[in-house]
Backbone bond lengths (Angstrom), bond angles and torsions (degrees), N, CA, C in turn:
res aa  C-N    CA-C-N  psi(-1)  N-CA   C-N-CA  omega(-1)  CA-C   N-CA-C  phi
1 M - - - 1.450 - - 1.532 108.83 -
2 T 1.304 114.59 155.01 1.458 119.49 179.91 1.522 110.77 -107.21
3 R 1.313 116.08 169.51 1.463 121.55 176.87 1.531 110.38 -57.69
4 K 1.314 115.51 -36.35 1.469 120.91 178.10 1.536 110.72 -60.51
5 D 1.326 116.39 -40.19 1.468 120.84 178.33 1.525 111.28 -64.91
6 Y 1.344 115.79 -43.81 1.462 119.94 179.50 1.528 110.79 -63.41
7 R 1.318 116.32 -39.50 1.469 120.24 178.40 1.522 111.14 -64.64
8 L 1.315 116.54 -40.21 1.462 120.61 178.21 1.530 111.07 -62.68
9 I 1.326 116.10 -45.76 1.468 120.22 179.52 1.529 110.36 -62.54
10 A 1.328 117.00 -45.01 1.468 120.64 179.48 1.523 110.81 -61.91
11 S 1.314 116.95 -39.03 1.464 120.94 178.95 1.525 111.26 -63.95
12 V 1.309 116.19 -41.87 1.470 120.22 178.15 1.522 110.32 -65.23
13 M 1.330 116.96 -42.66 1.462 120.07 179.15 1.528 110.79 -64.56
14 E 1.322 116.94 -40.25 1.460 119.92 177.88 1.533 110.59 -62.77
15 G 1.322 116.38 -40.27 1.457 120.67 179.25 1.517 113.78 -68.53
16 S 1.335 116.26 -22.51 1.463 119.97 -179.04 1.530 113.12 -94.23
17 K 1.320 116.03 0.42 1.469 120.23 -177.95 1.527 110.21 -64.65
18 P 1.323 117.69 125.90 1.465 120.11 178.68 1.527 110.50 -69.16
19 T 1.302 116.22 125.28 1.460 120.03 -177.74 1.519 112.58 -89.10
20 C 1.307 117.65 -21.64 1.465 119.18 -176.72 1.518 112.04 -67.60
21 G 1.316 118.01 -22.68 1.456 121.60 -178.99 1.513 113.49 -62.79
22 Y 1.308 117.54 -19.09 1.450 121.14 -179.63 1.525 112.08 -92.45
23 H 1.315 116.54 -18.16 1.460 119.42 -173.09 1.528 113.02 -114.74
24 V 1.286 117.19 -22.34 1.463 120.98 -176.22 1.526 107.93 -118.79
25 S 1.287 116.78 138.15 1.464 119.46 -177.45 1.525 112.71 -97.41
26 C 1.324 117.44 19.14 1.461 118.86 -179.64 1.529 110.67 -73.69
27 D 1.315 116.55 153.83 1.459 121.82 -177.46 1.520 112.18 -64.24
28 T 1.324 117.59 -35.48 1.456 120.52 -179.70 1.515 111.01 -62.03
29 C 1.324 116.92 -45.62 1.463 120.65 179.63 1.521 111.52 -64.47
30 K 1.310 116.36 -38.13 1.463 119.84 177.87 1.534 110.71 -64.15
31 R 1.328 116.78 -39.29 1.464 120.61 178.57 1.523 111.39 -66.58
32 W 1.333 117.12 -40.03 1.472 120.56 177.94 1.521 110.17 -60.21
33 L 1.324 116.45 -45.78 1.455 120.66 -179.17 1.529 110.74 -66.84
34 W 1.326 117.54 -40.39 1.456 121.62 177.68 1.528 110.18 -61.05
35 Q 1.320 117.10 -44.84 1.464 120.95 -179.34 1.527 110.97 -65.72
36 W 1.318 117.33 -39.21 1.465 121.03 178.14 1.530 110.00 -62.54
37 R 1.329 116.31 -45.53 1.465 119.82 179.05 1.524 111.54 -63.03
38 K 1.306 116.56 -41.55 1.464 120.28 178.32 1.527 110.02 -62.00
39 T 1.310 117.30 -43.20 1.459 121.60 179.93 1.525 111.38 -63.59
40 T 1.337 117.59 -45.10 1.464 119.56 -179.48 1.523 111.16 -64.65
41 R 1.303 117.52 -38.10 1.462 120.41 -179.39 1.532 112.12 -71.75
42 L 1.331 117.11 -39.71 1.467 119.70 176.09 1.528 111.11 -66.16
43 L 1.316 116.38 -39.22 1.457 120.88 176.75 1.524 110.27 -63.25
44 S 1.316 116.50 -42.24 1.461 121.11 178.28 1.525 111.24 -61.86
45 L 1.312 117.70 -41.92 1.464 121.13 177.81 1.531 111.18 -62.70
46 A 1.328 116.12 -43.17 1.464 120.52 -179.63 1.523 111.15 -65.06
47 L 1.329 116.79 -42.40 1.457 120.14 179.26 1.522 110.91 -66.75
48 G 1.330 116.99 -35.17 1.458 121.16 177.39 1.519 112.55 -66.85
49 E 1.322 117.18 -33.79 1.464 120.61 177.15 1.524 110.75 -69.63
50 D 1.330 116.05 -27.38 1.460 121.56 -179.47 1.528 112.12 -79.63
51 N 1.350 117.03 -25.25 1.461 121.16 -174.32 1.524 109.19 -142.76
52 D 1.317 117.06 116.46 1.470 121.87 -178.47 1.522 112.92 -63.06
53 R 1.315 118.33 -26.52 1.464 122.13 -177.70 1.531 112.54 -91.04
54 F 1.318 117.46 2.17 1.461 121.83 -178.94 1.527 109.83 -66.42
55 D 1.337 116.25 131.94 1.466 122.07 -179.20 1.529 108.75 -101.30
56 S 1.320 115.97 100.52 1.461 121.97 -175.70 1.534 112.03 -61.63
57 D 1.334 116.93 -43.48 1.464 119.87 -179.34 1.527 111.66 -62.04
58 K 1.313 115.95 -43.44 1.453 120.96 179.18 1.530 110.87 -63.64
59 F 1.325 116.11 -40.25 1.457 121.04 178.69 1.530 111.19 -64.11
60 L 1.328 116.17 -46.14 1.468 119.73 -179.41 1.528 111.42 -63.47
61 Q 1.320 117.16 -37.35 1.463 120.26 176.23 1.520 110.20 -64.74
62 A 1.330 116.96 -40.55 1.465 120.91 178.77 1.523 111.38 -66.15
63 C 1.333 116.60 -27.86 1.467 120.73 177.33 1.527 111.78 -75.91
64 G 1.331 116.44 -17.84 1.453 119.75 -179.75 1.507 114.22 107.48
65 E 1.345 116.63 11.39 1.474 119.56 176.57 1.527 109.17 -64.29
66 D 1.298 116.98 131.90 1.458 121.32 179.29 1.516 111.86 -86.30
67 N 1.319 115.85 -46.03 1.470 119.77 179.69 1.526 107.21 -122.68
68 I 1.301 115.16 117.09 1.459 120.16 -173.10 1.519 112.35 -88.09
69 A 1.289 118.52 -23.59 1.462 121.58 -176.74 1.507 112.99 -58.97
């Protein structure tokens, strides 16, 4: 994969980020945000296994992760 591919994937993940999780305290919104974060992190791990030079932190930031730790 190329850097262009990683950028495209990160852009799609950023666009799919649930926004209600930040404004509404309902359990459903919290679950959506939790699932999105889990998906982005699992995707980052998989992409990192495919490419030794892949920067997971940079990818997660590009996806819209606020706190990477």
